[in-house]
C-alpha positions in Angstrom: 2.4 90.2 42.2 5.1 92.8 42.8 5.3 95.4 45.4 6.4 98.2 43.2 3.8 100.8 42.1 1.8 100.0 39.0 0.7 102.5 36.3 -2.8 102.4 38.0 -1.0 103.5 41.5 0.8 106.4 39.7 -2.5 107.6 38.2 -4.2 107.6 41.5 -1.0 109.5 43.0 -1.1 111.9 40.0 -4.8 112.6 40.5 -4.3 113.4 44.2 -1.3 115.5 43.5 -3.4 117.6 40.8 -6.2 118.1 43.6 -3.4 119.3 46.0 -2.2 121.9 43.4 -5.9 123.0 42.9 -6.1 123.4 46.9 -2.8 125.7 46.7 -4.2 127.5 43.7 -7.5 128.1 45.4 -5.5 129.6 48.4 -3.8 131.8 46.4 -7.0 133.1 45.1 -8.8 133.6 48.2 -6.0 135.4 49.9 -7.7 138.8 50.5 -4.5 140.6 50.8 -2.4 139.2 48.0 -4.6 137.3 45.8 -3.0 135.8 42.4 -6.0 137.1 40.8 -7.5 140.6 41.1 -9.8 141.2 44.0 -13.2 139.7 43.9 -12.2 137.1 41.4 -14.5 134.2 40.7 -12.5 131.9 43.2 -13.2 134.5 46.2 -16.9 135.0 45.3 -17.2 131.1 45.1 -15.9 131.0 48.6 -18.4 133.8 49.7 -21.2 131.9 48.2 -20.2 128.9 50.1 -20.5 131.0 53.2 -16.8 131.4 54.0 -15.6 135.1 55.2 -13.0 137.2 53.5 -9.8 135.8 54.6 -6.3 137.0 55.3 -4.2 134.1 56.2 -0.9 135.5 56.5 2.4 133.4 56.9 1.0 131.1 59.4 -2.0 130.2 57.4 0.2 129.4 54.4 2.6 127.2 56.7 -0.8 125.4 57.7 -2.1 124.8 54.2 1.3 123.9 52.9 1.8 121.1 55.8 -1.7 119.6 55.2 -1.2 119.7 51.3 2.2 118.0 51.5 1.0 115.3 54.1 -2.2 114.6 51.9 0.2 113.6 49.4 2.6 111.5 51.5 -0.2 109.5 53.2 -1.9 108.7 49.8 1.5 107.3 48.5 1.9 105.4 51.6 -1.4 104.1 51.9 -1.2 102.7 48.2 2.1 101.2 48.9 0.7 99.4 51.9 -2.1 98.1 50.1 0.1 96.5 47.7 2.2 95.0 50.4 -1.2 93.6 51.9 -2.2 92.1 48.6 1.5 90.6 48.2 1.7 89.0 51.7 -2.1 88.5 52.8 -3.8 88.2 49.4 -6.3 90.6 50.8 -6.1 94.3 51.2 -8.3 95.0 54.0 -7.1 92.3 56.7 -7.2 93.1 60.6 -3.3 93.6 60.7 -3.2 95.9 57.7 -6.3 97.9 58.6 -4.3 98.6 61.9 -1.3 99.6 59.9 -3.2 102.0 57.5 -4.8 103.6 60.7 -1.2 103.8 62.3 0.2 105.5 59.2 -2.7 108.0 59.0 -2.1 108.9 62.8 1.6 109.2 62.4 1.4 111.4 59.4 -1.5 113.4 60.6 0.3 114.0 63.8 3.5 115.0 62.3 1.8 117.3 59.8 -0.6 118.9 62.3 2.2 119.4 64.7 4.5 121.0 62.4 1.5 123.3 61.3 0.6 124.2 64.8 4.2 124.7 65.6 4.3 127.4 63.2 1.4 129.2 64.8 3.7 130.4 67.5 3.0 132.8 69.6 -0.7 131.1 70.0 -3.3 133.4 69.3 -6.8 132.0 69.2 -8.1 134.4 66.5 -5.2 133.8 64.1 -5.2 130.0 64.7 -9.0 130.0 63.8 -8.1 132.1 60.8 -5.6 129.8 59.6 -7.7 126.7 60.2 -10.7 128.5 58.2 -8.2 129.4 55.3 -7.0 125.5 55.1 -10.7 124.3 55.0 -11.7 127.0 52.5 -8.8 126.2 50.1 -9.5 122.5 50.2 -13.2 122.8 49.8 -12.8 125.1 46.9 -10.2 123.1 45.4 -12.4 119.9 45.4 -15.0 121.9 43.8 -12.6 122.8 40.9 -11.3 119.6 40.8 -14.9 118.0 40.2 -15.5 120.5 37.5 -12.4 120.2 35.6 -12.5 116.4 36.0 -15.9 116.4 34.5 -14.8 118.6 31.6 -11.9 116.4 31.0 -13.7 113.1 31.1 -16.4 114.6 28.7 -13.5 115.6 26.2 -12.1 112.2 26.5 -15.4 110.5 26.0 -16.0 112.7 22.7 -12.7 112.1 21.4 -12.6 108.3 21.9 -16.2 107.9 20.6 -15.7 110.0 17.5 -12.3 108.1 16.9 -14.0 105.0 16.9 -17.4 105.8 15.7 -17.6 103.2 13.1 -16.8 100.5 15.7 -19.3 98.5 18.0 -19.8 99.7 21.3 -18.7 96.7 23.6 -19.2 97.5 27.4 -18.4 94.1 28.5 -15.7 93.6 25.9 -12.8 92.0 27.5 -13.6 88.9 29.7 -11.7 88.1 32.8 -9.5 85.3 32.5 -9.9 84.0 36.1 -13.0 85.0 37.9 -11.3 84.6 41.2 -8.8 87.2 40.1 -9.6 90.6 41.9 -9.5 94.0 40.0 -5.8 94.8 40.8 -4.4 91.2 40.0 -6.4 91.3 36.7 -4.7 94.6 35.7 -1.2 93.4 36.4 -1.9 90.3 34.3 -2.9 92.4 31.4 0.2 94.6 31.8 2.3 91.6 31.7 0.5 90.3 28.4 1.1 93.7 26.8 4.7 93.7 27.7 5.0 90.2 26.2 3.0 90.7 23.3 3.5 94.6 22.6 0.5 96.5 21.0 -0.6 93.5 18.9 -3.7 95.2 17.6 -1.6 98.2 16.2 0.9 95.8 14.6 -1.8 94.2 12.5 -2.2 95.4 9.1 -1.5 94.9 5.3 1.9 94.5 4.1 3.3 95.1 0.5 4.3 92.1 -1.8 3.2 90.3 -4.7 3.6 86.6 -3.8 0.1 85.3 -3.0 0.8 81.6 -2.7 0.9 79.7 0.7 4.5 80.2 1.0 4.2 83.8 0.9 1.8 83.6 3.5 4.1 82.0 5.8 6.8 84.3 4.9 4.5 87.1 5.9 5.6 86.7 9.4 9.0 88.0 8.2 7.8 90.6 5.8 5.7 88.8 3.3 2.1 90.0 2.4 0.3 87.2 4.3 -2.1 86.2 1.6 -3.3 82.6 0.9 -4.1 81.1 -2.4 -6.6 78.4 -2.2 -7.8 77.6 -5.7 -8.9 80.8 -7.3 -9.7 82.7 -4.1 -7.0 85.0 -2.7 -7.4 86.2 0.8 -5.3 88.5 3.1 -5.2 86.9 6.6 -3.2 88.3 9.5 -2.8 85.0 11.3 -0.4 83.7 8.6 1.7 86.8 9.8 1.4 86.1 13.4 1.3 82.2 13.4 3.1 81.1 10.3 3.9 77.6 11.7 0.3 76.9 12.8 -1.1 78.2 9.7 1.0 75.8 7.9 -0.1 72.9 10.0 -3.7 74.0 9.2 -3.0 73.9 5.5 -1.3 70.5 5.3 -3.8 69.1 7.7 -6.3 69.0 4.8 -4.2 66.1 3.4 -5.3 62.5 4.2 -4.1 61.1 7.4 -3.4 57.1 7.5 -6.1 55.7 9.7 -5.1 52.2 9.2 -4.5 50.3 12.6 -4.1 46.7 13.7 -6.7 45.0 15.9 -4.7 44.6 19.1 -7.0 42.9 21.8 -4.4 41.9 24.5 -2.3 44.1 26.6 -0.2 41.1 27.6 0.8 40.4 24.0 1.6 44.2 23.4 3.9 44.1 26.2 5.7 40.9 25.2 5.9 42.0 21.6 7.2 45.5 22.4 10.0 43.9 24.6 11.0 41.6 21.9 10.8 43.9 19.2 13.5 46.1 21.2 15.8 43.2 21.6 15.6 41.8 18.2 15.6 45.0 16.1 17.4 47.4 18.5 19.5 45.3 20.5 17.8 47.0 23.5 17.0 44.6 26.6 14.5 45.4 29.2 13.0 43.3 31.9 9.5 42.6 31.4 8.4 44.3 34.5 9.8 47.6 33.2 7.8 47.1 29.9 4.6 46.4 32.1 5.2 49.3 34.3 5.9 51.7 31.3 2.4 50.5 29.6 0.2 50.5 32.6 1.9 53.9 33.7 0.4 55.4 30.5 -3.0 54.4 31.8 -2.4 55.9 35.4 -0.8 59.3 34.4 -0.2 61.4 31.0 3.4 62.3 32.5 5.8 59.6 32.8 9.5 60.0 34.3 12.3 57.7 33.2 15.2 58.2 35.5 18.5 56.6 36.3 22.1 56.3 34.9 22.9 57.5 31.7 23.0 55.0 28.9 20.4 52.7 30.2 18.0 53.3 27.7 15.4 55.7 29.0 15.4 57.8 26.0 15.5 54.7 23.8 12.4 53.3 25.4 10.2 56.4 24.6 11.5 56.8 21.1 11.1 53.2 20.0 7.6 52.8 21.5 6.3 55.4 19.3 8.2 53.5 16.5 6.6 50.2 17.5 3.0 51.6 17.3 3.8 53.1 13.9 4.1 56.6 15.1 6.9 59.2 15.5 7.6 60.7 19.0 8.6 64.2 19.6 12.0 64.8 21.3 12.9 68.2 22.9 16.2 68.6 24.7 15.4 70.5 27.9 17.9 73.5 28.4 19.4 74.8 31.7 18.3 78.2 31.1 14.4 77.1 30.8 12.7 79.3 33.5 9.0 79.4 32.6 6.4 78.5 30.1 7.6 80.8 27.2 10.8 78.1 26.8 8.3 75.4 25.6 5.3 77.4 24.4 6.9 80.4 22.8 6.1 84.1 22.9 4.9 87.1 20.8 7.7 88.9 19.5 7.1 92.6 19.4 10.0 93.4 17.2 9.1 90.9 14.1 5.4 91.2 15.1 5.0 87.4 14.9 4.5 84.7 17.7 7.7 83.0 18.4 6.5 79.4 17.8 8.3 76.6 19.4 8.6 73.1 17.9 6.9 71.9 21.1 3.9 74.0 20.5 3.7 73.1 16.9 3.8 69.4 17.7 0.9 70.1 20.4 -1.1 71.8 17.7 -0.6 69.3 15.1 -1.7 66.6 17.3 -5.2 68.1 17.4 -5.7 67.1 13.8 -4.8 63.4 14.5 -6.7 62.7 17.4 -6.8 58.8 17.0 -2.9 58.7 16.8 -1.0 58.4 19.9 1.3 61.4 20.6 4.4 60.8 22.7 6.3 64.2 23.6 9.7 63.4 25.2 11.5 66.2 27.2 15.1 64.8 27.4 16.9 65.7 30.7 13.8 67.0 32.1 15.7 68.0 35.5 18.6 69.9 33.8 16.2 72.8 34.7 13.5 72.9 37.2 10.6 71.0 36.1 7.9 72.7 38.3 8.8 76.2 36.7 8.9 75.6 32.7 6.3 72.7 33.1 4.0 74.3 35.8 1.0 75.0 33.4 0.9 71.2 32.3 1.4 69.7 35.9 -1.7 71.6 36.8 -3.9 71.1 33.5 -3.2 67.3 33.3 -4.9 67.3 36.8 -8.3 68.4 35.3 -10.8 66.4 33.3 -9.8 65.6 29.7 -12.2 68.3 28.3 -10.7 71.0 30.5 -7.2 70.7 29.3 -6.8 74.1 27.6 -3.8 76.4 27.4 -4.2 80.3 27.1 -1.4 80.9 24.4 -1.9 84.7 24.0 -4.6 87.4 24.3 -5.8 88.0 20.8 -7.2 91.2 19.5 -11.0 91.5 18.9 -12.3 89.8 15.8 -8.7 88.3 14.9 -9.0 85.3 12.5 -7.0 82.9 14.4 -5.6 79.6 13.4 -8.2 76.7 13.3 -7.4 75.4 16.7 -6.3 78.4 18.4 -9.6 80.1 18.7 -9.6 82.8 21.3 -5.9 82.3 21.8 -6.7 78.9 23.6 -5.0 75.5 22.6 -6.7 72.4 23.7 -4.4 69.8 24.5 -5.5 66.6 22.7 -6.6 63.7 24.8 -4.2 61.3 22.7 -1.1 63.1 24.3 1.6 61.7 26.7 4.6 63.7 28.2 7.4 61.6 28.9 10.6 62.9 30.8 14.0 61.5 31.0 16.1 62.3 34.0 19.9 61.6 35.0 20.9 61.7 38.6 24.1 63.6 39.0 25.5 66.8 40.0 24.6 68.8 37.0 20.8 68.3 37.5 18.2 69.5 40.1 16.3 67.5 42.5 12.8 66.6 41.3 10.4 67.8 43.9 7.6 65.7 45.4 5.0 67.9 44.0 6.3 66.5 40.3 6.8 62.9 41.3 3.4 62.7 42.9 1.7 63.6 39.7 4.1 61.4 37.5 4.7 57.6 37.0 8.3 57.2 37.6 10.3 54.2 36.5 13.9 53.7 37.4 16.8 52.4 35.3 19.5 51.5 37.6 20.8 48.3 36.7 22.0 46.7 33.5 19.8 44.2 31.8 21.2 40.9 30.5 20.8 40.1 26.6 18.5 37.5 25.6 17.7 35.8 22.4 14.4 36.4 20.3 14.1 33.7 17.4 10.6 34.3 16.1 9.9 37.2 13.9 8.5 40.5 15.7 6.4 42.8 13.8 5.3 46.4 14.6 1.7 46.9 16.2 0.0 49.9 14.8 -2.4 50.6 17.8 -5.0 53.6 17.8 -5.5 55.9 20.5 -9.0 54.9 20.9 -7.9 51.1 20.8 -5.4 51.7 23.6 -8.1 53.4 25.8 -10.4 50.7 25.3 -7.8 48.1 26.4 -7.1 50.1 29.5 -10.8 50.5 30.3 -11.3 46.7 29.8 -8.5 46.1 32.3 -9.7 48.5 34.7 -13.3 47.2 34.5 -12.5 43.6 35.0 -13.4 42.7 38.5 -10.6 39.9 38.6 -7.6 42.6 38.0 -9.0 45.3 40.5 -7.9 45.3 44.1 -10.1 43.7 46.6 -10.9 44.7 50.2 -8.5 41.9 51.2 -5.8 43.4 48.8 -6.3 46.8 50.5 -6.0 45.4 54.0 -2.8 43.7 53.3 -1.3 46.8 51.6 -2.5 49.0 54.4 -0.4 47.0 56.8 2.7 48.4 55.5 1.5 51.8 54.7 0.2 52.2 58.0 3.6 51.2 59.3 5.3 54.0 57.1 3.0 56.4 58.5 3.5 55.7 62.0 7.1 55.2 61.7 8.4 57.8 59.0 5.2 60.0 58.8 5.0 59.1 55.3 1.5 58.6 53.7 0.0 59.4 50.4 -3.2 61.2 49.2 -6.3 60.6 46.8 -4.3 61.3 44.0 -1.8 58.4 44.4 -4.5 56.2 45.5 -6.3 57.0 42.3 -3.2 56.1 40.3 -2.7 52.8 42.2 -6.5 51.7 41.4 -5.9 52.4 37.9 -2.4 51.1 37.3 -2.8 47.6 39.3 -5.7 46.3 36.9 -3.7 47.4 33.9 -0.3 46.0 35.2 -2.3 42.7 35.9 -3.9 42.8 32.3 -0.2 43.5 30.9 0.8 40.0 32.3 1.9 41.0 35.8 0.4 40.4 39.3 -1.1 42.7 41.8 1.7 42.3 44.2 4.2 43.4 41.5 2.2 46.5 40.7 1.8 47.5 44.5 5.5 46.8 45.0 6.2 49.0 42.2 4.0 51.9 43.3 5.0 51.5 46.8 8.8 51.6 46.1 8.3 54.8 43.9 5.5 56.6 45.6 6.4 56.1 49.4 10.0 54.8 49.9 11.6 57.3 47.7 10.7 59.9 49.9 13.0 58.5 52.4 16.2 59.1 50.2 18.1 62.0 51.9 16.8 61.4 55.1 19.1 60.6 57.9 17.5 60.5 61.4 18.7 58.0 63.8 15.5 56.0 63.9 15.4 55.7 59.8 17.7 52.7 59.7 16.1 50.6 62.3 12.6 51.7 60.9 13.6 50.3 57.4 14.9 47.0 58.6 11.6 46.4 60.4 9.7 47.5 57.4 11.5 44.7 55.5 10.7 42.1 58.1 6.9 43.4 57.9 6.8 43.3 54.1 8.1 39.5 54.1 5.8 38.4 56.9 2.8 40.0 55.0 3.8 39.1 51.5 6.2 36.5 51.7 9.8 36.2 50.9 9.7 36.4 47.2 7.1 39.4 46.8 7.9 43.1 46.8 11.5 42.7 45.5 11.5 46.2 44.2 10.7 47.5 47.6 13.2 45.4 49.5 15.8 46.4 47.0 15.1 50.1 47.6 15.1 49.4 51.4 18.6 47.9 51.1 19.8 50.8 49.2 18.5 53.4 51.6 20.1 51.2 54.5 23.5 51.0 52.9 23.5 55.1 52.8 22.8 55.4 56.4 
């Protein structure tokens, strides 16, 4: 929403300006002394037919009409602009506050206009003043009648022209569906204007192009000037989609080849974690604490967005990369750029110059994963906080909160009857349920602070310390695990009553969470509680304990929010919290939380 005038606003002002011109023209015609047309012209006769007497306004009457006309136009422009301000600040046009502003604007403009008009009537003569008033009323009324007559004729002409031009096309009164039913008419118009600016006149740009190459490569080259034809067997068909979406159409084409669906029968999450840790140590010389591996695997169950943050060179990117390699897949890596400001940086945009959609590698990977729905799709955003995550990744932060069947992205508005790529019907791409997004984040002066909005939706794992090397003597093989099997393992872990948090577990945990709320005003909502209830049983199935899982979540979801706070009471409160944790869980539990507390205390 912006506060400048839209095209619709300018059209409304132009219509009012046209009416004002007709009112002035009517005044010129009904002036009985100096009519612009001959005496007894049709406009004068219309006035007589309406019961108005012949009128000689004189100079005073014309000043009156000029002031009224000018201030009708000024009030219309001011009223339209104030409505846009109301929509911008209040999200409603007719609030009590802005209704008073509209009324005040009307009274000020009316007062100034009538004041100048009355001042021009001096010396005041009731008969002349009445004559001027009658002249203004007659001009406005006759101008309105002419405006309605001409407007009807113009609209009739436009209807004839449009329908003759599209005489062979079906009539669709409700052709364009509103994208969001909660948007009002003005907001929807602005959205359409933005789409037009991004896409250009897409319908007009579609059409046949010259060329003789009719194989699939020619179809892909159609986006850069080829003819957009596809040769499948003996059938050659011109398809606009190969010009607009060359990359997505190539994925459609190659998806017809057989996808390897041979997977290992993995039945134990604890074995999966141990095997993955040993695989990293023996084959890649990467050494991770088993708790980190358990947090990573159980984090996949609790959220589709994982953030790996910490010092540079601690293996954040490698963990994400080699997990895909370990399960027989290939992860996707995208280096985030500092210039990323919105969704077009990762999803692309329609290029009006080339008449093609600028397809990013990120978009193509999302699209290709819809054809391999049983393969785990890991998409890594490297240095996720070198730009603001909540800007370019905003759509995904919202969509991933919905049920899986609602994971849909509107890529662009397509013309009516456009033959879209196979999994881009109506311009909407459904994110495959087998997809996880992993962001790596460095903490230094070159990066932005990740906001609580992002942290609350993600599972965050810290890489702050170097891990000690260890030897792996036995052979370690990869485990090809399918998306279906991984989900079955997660479901089995959460459905196991032994793994889930009991009432007693929640009561103990609430002792320290209630303390943080009372002391630091820190708490968490239902989203984080759902993550805890999902992560804990999976973490236990990975070979850990409930206390370790709660420790991990408490340190990352609660204590991390104290970083950067320096009130006087914080240090004492943290010291008392550490004592409360030891009293509730013992000296050897909640090591991550106590380590976090010690770091926070050292900063104070």
